[in-house]
C-alpha positions as CSV (number, residue, x, y, z in Angstrom):
1,M,2.5,-14.6,-12.6
2,R,5.0,-11.9,-13.3
3,K,7.8,-10.7,-11.0
4,V,9.3,-7.3,-11.3
5,R,12.7,-6.3,-9.9
6,L,14.4,-3.0,-9.7
7,T,17.6,-2.5,-11.8
8,K,20.8,-1.5,-10.0
9,T,20.0,2.1,-10.9
10,G,16.5,1.7,-9.5
11,V,17.8,0.2,-6.3
12,A,20.2,3.2,-5.9
13,E,17.4,5.7,-6.6
14,R,15.1,4.0,-4.1
15,A,17.9,4.2,-1.5
16,V,18.1,8.0,-2.1
17,L,14.4,8.4,-1.8
18,D,14.3,6.2,1.3
19,R,16.9,8.4,3.0
20,A,15.0,11.6,2.0
21,S,11.8,10.1,3.4
22,D,13.5,9.0,6.6
23,G,15.0,12.5,7.0
24,L,11.6,14.1,6.6
25,A,9.9,11.8,9.0
26,E,12.7,12.4,11.5
27,S,12.3,16.2,11.2
28,I,8.6,15.8,11.9
29,L,8.9,13.4,14.8
30,D,12.0,14.8,16.6
31,P,10.2,17.8,18.2
32,L,7.5,15.6,19.6
33,T,7.4,14.0,23.0
34,D,7.0,10.3,23.3
35,S,3.4,10.9,24.3
36,Q,2.8,13.1,21.3
37,R,4.3,10.5,19.0
38,G,2.0,7.8,20.5
39,R,-1.0,10.0,19.9
40,L,0.2,10.7,16.3
41,V,0.6,7.0,15.6
42,A,-2.9,6.3,17.1
43,A,-4.4,9.1,14.9
44,M,-2.7,7.8,11.8
45,T,-4.0,4.3,12.5
46,E,-7.5,5.7,12.9
47,V,-7.2,7.6,9.7
48,G,-6.1,4.4,7.9
49,R,-9.1,2.5,9.3
50,L,-11.5,5.2,8.3
51,L,-10.1,5.5,4.8
52,L,-10.4,1.8,4.3
53,A,-14.0,1.7,5.8
54,S,-15.0,4.5,3.3
55,Q,-14.1,2.2,0.4
56,V,-16.0,-0.9,1.6
57,R,-19.6,-1.4,0.6
58,I,-21.7,-4.3,1.9
59,E,-24.9,-5.2,0.0
60,I,-26.9,-8.2,-0.9
61,T,-26.2,-9.4,-4.4
62,D,-27.7,-12.1,-6.6
63,P,-25.3,-15.1,-6.4
64,R,-25.6,-15.4,-10.2
65,D,-24.1,-12.0,-10.7
66,P,-20.6,-12.3,-12.4
67,D,-18.9,-10.4,-9.6
68,A,-20.6,-12.5,-6.9
69,R,-19.6,-15.7,-8.7
70,Y,-16.0,-14.5,-8.9
71,C,-15.9,-13.8,-5.2
72,L,-17.5,-17.1,-4.3
73,R,-15.1,-19.0,-6.6
74,S,-12.1,-17.2,-5.2
75,Y,-13.2,-17.9,-1.6
76,F,-13.5,-21.7,-2.2
77,V,-10.3,-22.0,-4.2
78,R,-8.3,-20.5,-1.4
79,R,-9.7,-22.8,1.3
């Protein structure tokens, strides 16, 4: 297992990017009412669910298939 950490320069750059991101989000949300913000959050949640659902495929697979064996092995190792 590898661990990756930001350098001091990376931490500083991330702070700059976080502030810019926060400022943009604030400029988008400030004009909205509480009700509109709630609707926006609900819509974003739905978009996230739909995007995830579009990436999931459920099908019957031969348990001898290498991918199926990997999934089964992973399932039982974590229990």
